[in-house]
N, C-alpha and C positions, 0 to 999 in steps of 0.2 A: 442571433448571436454569432453565427458562423455559417459557412457554406461547407457542407459535407456531402460529397457526391459519391454514390456507390452504385454499382451496376444493379438496377432494379430496386434501389432503396434510397430515399432521401430522409435523413434524420434532421429535425429542426427543434422547435421548442417542445416542452412537455416531456413525454416519455420517449426515450430512444431505445429501440431494439435493434441490435446489430448481429447479423448472422452470416454475412457475406464477406467478400474481400474488400478491404478499404485501404487506400493509400493516401496519406495526407503529408504534404510537405509545404506547410504554411505557418504563419506566425501564431495562430491560435488553433488548438486541437479541437476535440469533440466536446462540446459544452451543451448541457440541457438544464432546464429550470428544475426539474424534479428528479427523475430516475433514469439511469442508463442500465440496460440489461444486455449482456453479450452472451450469446448461446453457441457461437462457433465462428468459423471463418478465419481469415488472416487480416490483421490490422497492423499497419505500419505508419507511425506518426513521427515526424521530425518538426519540432516547433520551438518557439522561444517563450511560450507561456505554458500553463498546465496542459498536459496532453489530453487526458480524459477527465472531465470535470462535471460533477452534478451537485445540485443543492442538497437533495434528500438522500440518495443512495446510489451506489454502483454495485451491481451484482454480475458476476462472471462465472459461467458454468463450464465453458470450453472455448477453444480457439487458440490461435497463435498471435501473441501481441508483442510487437517490437516498438519500443519507444525511445526517442532521444529528445530530451526536453531541457530547456534552460531554467525551468522551475520544477514543478512536481510532475511525476508520471501519472499516477491516479490520485485525484483530489476530490473529496466529498465534504462539503461544508455549506451550511445555510447561515449567512451572516445575521439573519433576523431571528433564528431559532437554534440555540445550541443543543437541543435535544435531537436534532437531525444531523445527517452527514455521516453515513455508515458505508463500509465497504465489506462485501462478502464474496469470497472466492472459493469455489468447490471444484475447480478444474481449470485446465489450460496450461499453456507454455508461455512464459513471460521473460522477455529480455528488456530491462529498463535501465537506461542511463539518464540520470537526472542531476541537475546542479543543486537542487534543494532536497526534496523528499521523493523517494521512489513511490511509496504508497503513503498517503496522508488522509486520515479520517478524523473528523471532528469528534465523533462518538466512539464507535467500535470498528476495529479492523479485524476481521475474522478470516482465517485461512484454514480450510478443511482438507484441501488437496491441491495439486498443481505442481509445476516445476518452475522455479524462479531463479533467474540470474539478475541480481539487483546491484547497481553501482550508483551511489549517491552520497550526499553529505550525511543524511540520515535515511535509512532504507525503509523502515516501517515505523510510522508514528501515529498515535491515536490516544484518546483517553484510556480506552481499554483495548489491549492487543491480545488476541487469542489465536494460538496456532495449535491445531488439532491433527494436522497431517501435512503431507507434501514434502517436497525437497526444496529447501530455501538456501540459496547461496548468496551471501551478503558481502559486499566490499564497501566499506564506509570510511569517510574522512572525519566524521563526528561520532554519533551514536548509531550502532547497528539497528537496534530495536529500542524505541523510546515511548514510554507511557507518560503523558503529561496532562495536566488539568486543562482541558479545553471545553468540556461539557459538564454541567451540573447534574446531569441525569445518570451518570455512570461513575463507578468506582475507578480510581486511577490505578491501573494494574497491568502487568504482563502475566499471562497465563499460557503455559505450554503443556499440552497433554500428549503430544505425539509429533511425528515428523522427523526429518533429518535436516538439521540447521547447521550451516557452516558460516561463521562470521570472521572476517578478516578486517582488522581495524588499522587506521592510519596512526601516525605518531602524534603525540601531544595528549591533552586532557580529553581522552575519548573513552567511551564505555561500549563494550560489546552489547550488553543488555542493560538499559537504564530505565528503571521505574521510579517515578516521583511519588509512588505510593507503595503498592505491594507487588511481590514477585512470587508466583505460584508455579512450581514445576512438578508434574506428576508422571511424566512420560516423555518419550522422544529421545533423540540423540542430538546433543549440542556440542559443537566443536568451535571454540572461540580462540582466535589468535589476536592478542591485544598488547599494545605497548604500555597501557596505563592500567585499566581495570577491565576484567572480564564481565563482572556484574556490579551493578550499583542499584540500591533500593533504599527507600527512605523510612519505611515502617517495619513490616515484618516479612520474613522470608519463610515460605513453607515449601520444603524440598523433600520429596519422598519417592 
């Protein structure tokens, strides 16, 4: 699907494990059929398509990731099975500038830790978005965080239990946090600067 050259490592089809320094300035980023796991290193990608893409899952535990993409920054989606396509992040430093989504998961996008500077049309999008920790800075021209029905296997919801989240929205019909289902907030610090709405949800809101 692509050529990814790394000192001492070549990632191709199947499962990709990245733990070294990677620099890509090509039209297509890092793409694998199944799973991508990143455990460290420095990754810099400048591309016109999705920067890091997997069918089944993307898991990131550490590393420094710098992305400039004309589409999505991180993208997990299996066009043949909408029960797959998840993103899990428990560490790392991320600077993502994307024309579409910074982080896009078909099923679950879960952030437990990490430092994020995200600039995109929509910065985090999935069927179920869960943020349990980390420092997340969002600058968005559409929705900052968006839960939308993409998978039949998961509830459509945004859940925030911890972390420090700063969202700055562009002008127009934009939402800081937009859930096309439920919105659950039980912890964390959230600072939203919005021209239109800070929060939008369709069913019930549990805020405690």
